[in-house]
C-alpha positions in Angstrom: 76.4 60.8 164.0 78.9 61.4 166.8 79.0 64.8 168.3 81.3 67.1 166.4 82.5 70.5 167.7 83.6 72.7 164.9 84.2 75.6 167.3 83.8 76.7 170.9 80.3 78.1 170.2 79.0 75.5 167.8 77.7 72.0 168.7 76.5 69.9 165.8 73.2 68.0 166.2 71.5 65.7 163.8 70.7 67.6 160.6 67.3 69.3 160.6 65.1 69.8 157.5 64.1 73.3 158.5 66.8 75.3 156.8 64.8 75.7 153.6 66.6 77.0 150.6 70.0 76.9 152.3 70.1 73.1 152.1 67.9 72.6 149.1 69.3 71.1 146.0 69.0 72.9 142.7 66.2 70.4 141.7 64.3 71.4 144.9 64.3 67.9 146.4 64.9 67.1 150.1 68.4 65.8 149.6 70.9 68.5 148.7 73.8 67.6 146.5 77.4 67.6 147.8 78.2 71.0 146.2 75.3 72.6 148.0 76.4 71.1 151.3 80.0 72.3 150.9 78.7 75.8 150.2 76.5 75.7 153.3 79.5 74.4 155.4 81.6 77.3 154.1 78.8 79.5 155.3 79.1 77.9 158.7 75.9 75.8 158.7 76.5 72.9 161.2 73.5 71.0 159.8 75.2 70.8 156.4 78.3 69.2 158.1 76.0 66.7 159.9 74.4 65.7 156.6 77.8 65.3 154.9 79.0 63.2 157.9 75.9 61.0 157.7 76.4 60.6 153.9 80.1 59.7 153.8 81.4 58.8 157.3 81.2 55.1 156.6 83.0 55.3 153.3 85.7 57.5 154.7 86.2 55.4 157.8 86.7 52.3 155.6 89.3 54.2 153.6 91.1 55.2 156.8 91.1 51.7 158.2 92.6 50.4 155.0 95.6 52.7 155.6 96.1 52.6 159.4 94.4 49.3 160.4 93.2 50.6 163.7 89.5 51.0 164.3 89.7 53.3 167.4 92.3 55.5 165.8 90.2 55.6 162.6 87.3 57.1 164.6 89.5 59.8 166.0 91.0 60.7 162.7 87.5 60.7 161.1 86.4 63.4 163.5 89.6 65.4 162.8 88.9 65.2 159.1 85.4 66.5 159.4 86.6 69.3 161.6 89.2 70.1 158.8 86.3 70.1 156.2 84.5 72.5 158.5 87.5 74.9 158.6 88.5 74.5 154.9 85.2 74.1 153.0 85.7 77.5 151.4 88.8 76.2 149.7 86.7 73.7 147.7 85.7 74.8 144.2 83.1 72.8 142.2 84.9 73.8 139.1 87.9 71.6 140.1 85.9 68.4 140.5 83.4 66.6 142.6 83.2 67.4 146.3 83.6 63.7 147.2 86.9 63.5 145.3 88.2 66.5 147.3 87.1 64.9 150.5 88.6 61.5 149.7 91.9 63.1 148.7 92.0 65.0 152.0 91.1 61.8 153.9 93.8 59.7 152.2 96.4 62.3 152.8 95.6 62.6 156.5 95.5 58.8 156.9 98.9 58.4 155.3 100.4 61.2 157.4 99.0 59.5 160.6 100.5 56.2 159.5 103.9 57.8 158.8 104.0 59.5 162.2 103.0 56.3 164.0 105.7 54.4 162.1 108.3 57.0 162.9 107.4 56.9 166.6 107.7 53.1 166.7 111.1 53.3 165.0 112.4 55.8 167.5 111.0 53.8 170.4 112.5 50.5 169.2 115.9 52.2 168.5 116.0 53.6 172.1 115.0 50.3 173.6 117.7 48.5 171.6 120.4 51.0 172.6 119.4 50.8 176.2 119.8 47.0 176.1 123.3 47.3 174.6 124.6 50.0 176.9 126.2 49.6 180.4 124.6 50.9 183.6 126.9 54.0 183.5 125.2 55.0 180.2 121.8 54.7 181.8 122.8 56.9 184.8 124.3 59.4 182.4 121.0 59.4 180.5 119.1 60.0 183.7 121.3 63.0 184.4 120.6 64.3 180.9 116.9 63.8 181.3 116.9 65.8 184.5 118.7 68.6 182.7 116.4 68.4 179.7 113.4 68.6 182.0 114.8 71.8 183.5 115.5 73.1 180.0 112.0 72.4 178.8 110.6 74.2 181.8 112.9 77.2 181.1 111.8 77.3 177.5 108.1 76.9 178.3 108.3 80.0 180.5 110.0 81.9 177.7 107.5 80.7 175.1 104.7 81.9 177.3 106.2 85.4 177.2 106.1 85.6 173.4 103.4 87.6 171.7 100.3 85.5 171.2 100.6 84.9 167.5 104.3 84.0 167.7 103.5 81.7 170.6 100.8 80.1 168.6 103.1 79.5 165.7 105.8 77.9 167.9 103.3 75.6 169.6 101.8 74.4 166.3 105.2 73.9 164.7 107.1 72.2 167.6 104.5 70.7 169.8 101.9 69.6 167.2 104.3 68.9 164.3 102.6 71.1 161.7 104.5 72.4 158.7 104.6 76.1 157.9 102.0 75.5 155.2 99.7 73.6 157.6 100.0 76.4 160.1 99.0 78.9 157.5 95.9 76.9 156.6 95.1 76.3 160.3 95.4 80.0 161.3 94.1 81.4 158.0 97.3 83.5 157.7 99.5 84.0 154.7 102.5 81.6 154.5 104.9 84.5 154.5 103.4 85.8 157.7 103.7 82.4 159.4 107.4 82.3 158.4 108.0 85.7 159.8 106.3 84.8 163.1 108.4 81.7 163.5 111.6 83.5 162.7 110.9 86.3 165.2 109.8 83.8 167.9 112.9 81.7 167.4 115.2 84.7 167.5 113.7 85.8 170.8 114.0 82.3 172.3 117.6 82.1 171.0 118.4 85.4 172.7 116.8 84.3 176.0 118.9 81.1 176.2 122.2 82.5 175.0 123.5 82.3 178.6 122.9 78.5 178.5 124.5 78.1 175.1 127.4 76.0 176.3 125.1 73.5 178.1 122.7 72.9 175.3 
């Protein structure tokens, strides 16, 4: 399998058979079932993730390609999905259905989200190019002036964001620069949803106060 990196101190290698009972199926054979693998992944066993990857990566990539129709992007998304499985394996419960069903649902949702984001980007790009063709040169120069101001504003805001407390800064970066919803931030940071909302509200209030002097220019 391709090299996956679930965390800064873990590098996945091809699965080894030396983990004994941890990766043994209830029947005692050499091929643990999906529920056993998910339990081992939740216990932070990288070999279990490697085995799951070897077992299902082909199926999941085919599913992704059916949605986004891009082989290279499918490879990238497949890696992201297995990293999400690594982070969220503890959320899977065998009582709610087969592990493969949980994984397929996760994969389909991520692929559809990626497709929607790509389509939205293309719509925005096409709209901008169309407007640029229709507008006179004075509009273009005005836009250049606006871009210069916006660059300055981004630098100003970046400096203020860096001064926020670490957890508030993390919430802002995930929400506004990675496009995560509050619920996705909660899952990503393992924090309660209410805590994430509070962090964002406090961070935004501090940023608002810091740019109040520029209020008439924004």
